[in-house]
N, C-alpha and C positions, 0 to 999 in steps of 0.2 A: 505494500500498501503507500502509493507518495504522499510525501509529506512536505511541509515548507516551515522553515522557522524565520522569521525576520526579525532584527534586532534595530530599532531606530538608534541613531547617533546625534548628541545634541549639534555636531558641526554638518548639517543638511544632507546626511547621508545615511547609509544602512548596510547592514551584514545581512545576507541570507544565505542559509543553506535548505538545498532541496534535494529530495532525493529519495529511495526507499527509506524504510523505516529504520531497518539496520546501520545503513549509513551513516544517517543523522544521528543516529544515537551513538554512535563512536565519534562524531566529530564534535556534537554539543561541548565534552570538557574541555575541549581546544579553543574554544571560542574566545574565552577570558583571557586566553593567552595571546591570541591573534589581535584582539582589542589593545592590548595592552602595547604590543608589536607595531600598532598604527599610530599609536597615540593619542586615540580617541578616547571620548569620555561619557559612559553610557550610565555612570553609577554601579550598583550595585546590582548583579545579573543572579536573577534566581531562577533557576532551571529547574520544572519538577516533573516525575514521570508522569507521562500521559498513559492511559489504557486505548489502546486500538483494536481494532475488530470487534470479534461477538461480543464483548464486554462492555461494549458502549450501549446505552439504551438511546437508541436514534427512532426517534418517531417517525412513523411512516404516514401519518397523515399530517398534510400542511397545516401548519399552526395560523391561529388568529390573528390576522391583521389591524396594527392600531388605527383608526381614523384618521389620524392626521397623517398618515403616511400614504393614503389610499390616491391622492391627487398624482403622484409619480410612479409608475413603476421601477422605475431604476432605484428609489428611496424603499421600494417595498421588496424589490428582489434583494439588494445590501440586505436591509433587514431580516430577511428569511435565511439567509445564509451566514450571517455574521453575528444575529442575536438569539435564532432558536436552534435547536437538536434538530429539528427537520432538515437544517443546512450543513449538517455533519459531514452527511453522506453525497457524494457526487450526484446528481440529477440531471436528464435528460430535459431535453427542451420542451416534451409534450409534458412532462411532471412539474416544470417550473409554471406553463402554463396550466393547467389542470390547479394548481396552488391558487393564482391568481384569481382564476374562475369562480374555485371555491369562495371568494370572498368578492366578489360582484365586480373583478376587473377584468373586463374582457377585452383582451386584447389579440389578433392576428398574428398567425408564426414568424411571419417576414418580420414583424415589428418587434417583437420579442426577440426575434435572432439579432436583428441590427442593436438591440439593446444591449442583448448579454455581449456580444462582440465589441461594444464600445466598454463596457465594464472589464472586458479581458486586455484591451490595447490600454485602459486606465490603471491597471495592476490590481483592480476589484476583488477580479475574480479569475481563476485559472482555468482552462477549456482543454480537455486530452479527448480522444480519439479510445471509445471502448473496444478492445481485441474481438470480442465475441460478437457483439452486435453491429459496430462499425458506426454508430452512433456517437455524434460529440455528448460530452459529460462537463457539466457546470461545476466548480466547487471553489470553495474558500482556499483551500492548499495547494 
């Protein structure tokens, strides 16, 4: 399962580690050393272990969307991927479309696809092609 860790730096930068869980797990202990070598300042680094896979209680039902976000599909998509357990799992365009439709936000696939691609380009979401189905999957990692 691919994961990504991003550490913002105080000097307009960030350090990112991305890859399979085992690679990231091996790399984490070396991040503080790397940050010190770069002369960057991020303060105290606390890295807690994260349970992945079947141990996560991932919601399969789309989460309820706060009314104040419903005016913008981008805000809603960002919310469900960053603030809700539903967003911990990679999702297809159809799953995202159904989640929005369940909350009364009806947009066609073309519009949502363009919105998702813009969010990927802005670094808010990540996109990978599923090897089994060939569909694009969107996730926060």
